KEPA-306421 format. One record per residue (C-alpha): residue number from 1; residue in three letters; chain; x, y, z. Coordinates in steps of 0.5 Angstrom, whole numbers, plus 500, padded with zeros to 3 digits. Example, Ala and Ser with C-alpha at 12.3 -4.5 7.8 and 13.67 -1.06 7.14 Angstrom:
2
pt num->1, residu->ala, chaine->A, c1->525, c2->491, c3->516 .
pt num->2, residu->ser, chaine->A, c1->527, c2->498, c3->514 .
This chain:
56
pt num->1, residu->met, chaine->A, c1->921, c2->319, c3->371 .
pt num->2, residu->lys, chaine->A, c1->923, c2->314, c3->366 .
pt num->3, residu->pro, chaine->A, c1->931, c2->312, c3->366 .
pt num->4, residu->his, chaine->A, c1->931, c2->314, c3->358 .
pt num->5, residu->ala, chaine->A, c1->927, c2->320, c3->359 .
pt num->6, residu->ile, chaine->A, c1->930, c2->327, c3->356 .
pt num->7, residu->ile, chaine->A, c1->929, c2->333, c3->360 .
pt num->8, residu->met, chaine->A, c1->927, c2->339, c3->355 .
pt num->9, residu->his, chaine->A, c1->926, c2->346, c3->356 .
pt num->10, residu->pro, chaine->A, c1->926, c2->352, c3->352 .
pt num->11, residu->ala, chaine->A, c1->929, c2->357, c3->357 .
pt num->12, residu->pro, chaine->A, c1->930, c2->361, c3->361 .
pt num->13, residu->val, chaine->A, c1->928, c2->356, c3->367 .
pt num->14, residu->asn, chaine->A, c1->925, c2->358, c3->373 .
pt num->15, residu->arg, chaine->A, c1->929, c2->353, c3->378 .
pt num->16, residu->gly, chaine->A, c1->925, c2->350, c3->383 .
pt num->17, residu->cys, chaine->A, c1->918, c2->353, c3->380 .
pt num->18, residu->glu, chaine->A, c1->917, c2->350, c3->373 .
pt num->19, residu->ile, chaine->A, c1->922, c2->345, c3->374 .
pt num->20, residu->ser, chaine->A, c1->927, c2->342, c3->380 .
pt num->21, residu->gly, chaine->A, c1->934, c2->345, c3->380 .
pt num->22, residu->his, chaine->A, c1->937, c2->338, c3->380 .
pt num->23, residu->leu, chaine->A, c1->933, c2->336, c3->373 .
pt num->24, residu->val, chaine->A, c1->936, c2->342, c3->370 .
pt num->25, residu->glu, chaine->A, c1->943, c2->339, c3->371 .
pt num->26, residu->ala, chaine->A, c1->942, c2->332, c3->370 .
pt num->27, residu->pro, chaine->A, c1->945, c2->328, c3->365 .
pt num->28, residu->ser, chaine->A, c1->939, c2->327, c3->361 .
pt num->29, residu->ser, chaine->A, c1->938, c2->334, c3->361 .
pt num->30, residu->arg, chaine->A, c1->938, c2->337, c3->354 .
pt num->31, residu->ile, chaine->A, c1->936, c2->344, c3->356 .
pt num->32, residu->phe, chaine->A, c1->942, c2->348, c3->354 .
pt num->33, residu->glu, chaine->A, c1->943, c2->345, c3->347 .
pt num->34, residu->gln, chaine->A, c1->935, c2->347, c3->346 .
pt num->35, residu->met, chaine->A, c1->937, c2->354, c3->349 .
pt num->36, residu->gly, chaine->A, c1->943, c2->355, c3->344 .
pt num->37, residu->asn, chaine->A, c1->939, c2->352, c3->338 .
pt num->38, residu->gly, chaine->A, c1->933, c2->356, c3->340 .
pt num->39, residu->val, chaine->A, c1->938, c2->362, c3->340 .
pt num->40, residu->met, chaine->A, c1->940, c2->361, c3->333 .
pt num->41, residu->val, chaine->A, c1->933, c2->359, c3->330 .
pt num->42, residu->arg, chaine->A, c1->931, c2->366, c3->333 .
pt num->43, residu->met, chaine->A, c1->937, c2->369, c3->329 .
pt num->44, residu->ala, chaine->A, c1->935, c2->366, c3->323 .
pt num->45, residu->ile, chaine->A, c1->928, c2->368, c3->323 .
pt num->46, residu->leu, chaine->A, c1->930, c2->375, c3->325 .
pt num->47, residu->glu, chaine->A, c1->934, c2->375, c3->319 .
pt num->48, residu->gln, chaine->A, c1->929, c2->373, c3->314 .
pt num->49, residu->val, chaine->A, c1->924, c2->378, c3->317 .
pt num->50, residu->leu, chaine->A, c1->928, c2->384, c3->317 .
pt num->51, residu->his, chaine->A, c1->932, c2->383, c3->310 .
pt num->52, residu->gly, chaine->A, c1->928, c2->378, c3->307 .
pt num->53, residu->arg, chaine->A, c1->931, c2->372, c3->302 .
pt num->54, residu->glu, chaine->A, c1->935, c2->375, c3->296 .
pt num->55, residu->thr, chaine->A, c1->933, c2->372, c3->289 .
pt num->56, residu->lys, chaine->A, c1->938, c2->371, c3->284 .
């Protein structure tokens, strides 16, 4: 792996199956940030689907 490579995965991670466990905790891993952002995106999509956008 190149030194400047960023490790991404949408989670949940099957450590040792999909990705090596040490890569999940690596300094270049963005898995936890990506997971948190994904939760917020899914919440926003559900809000729009269930309640729609209010018009003014």
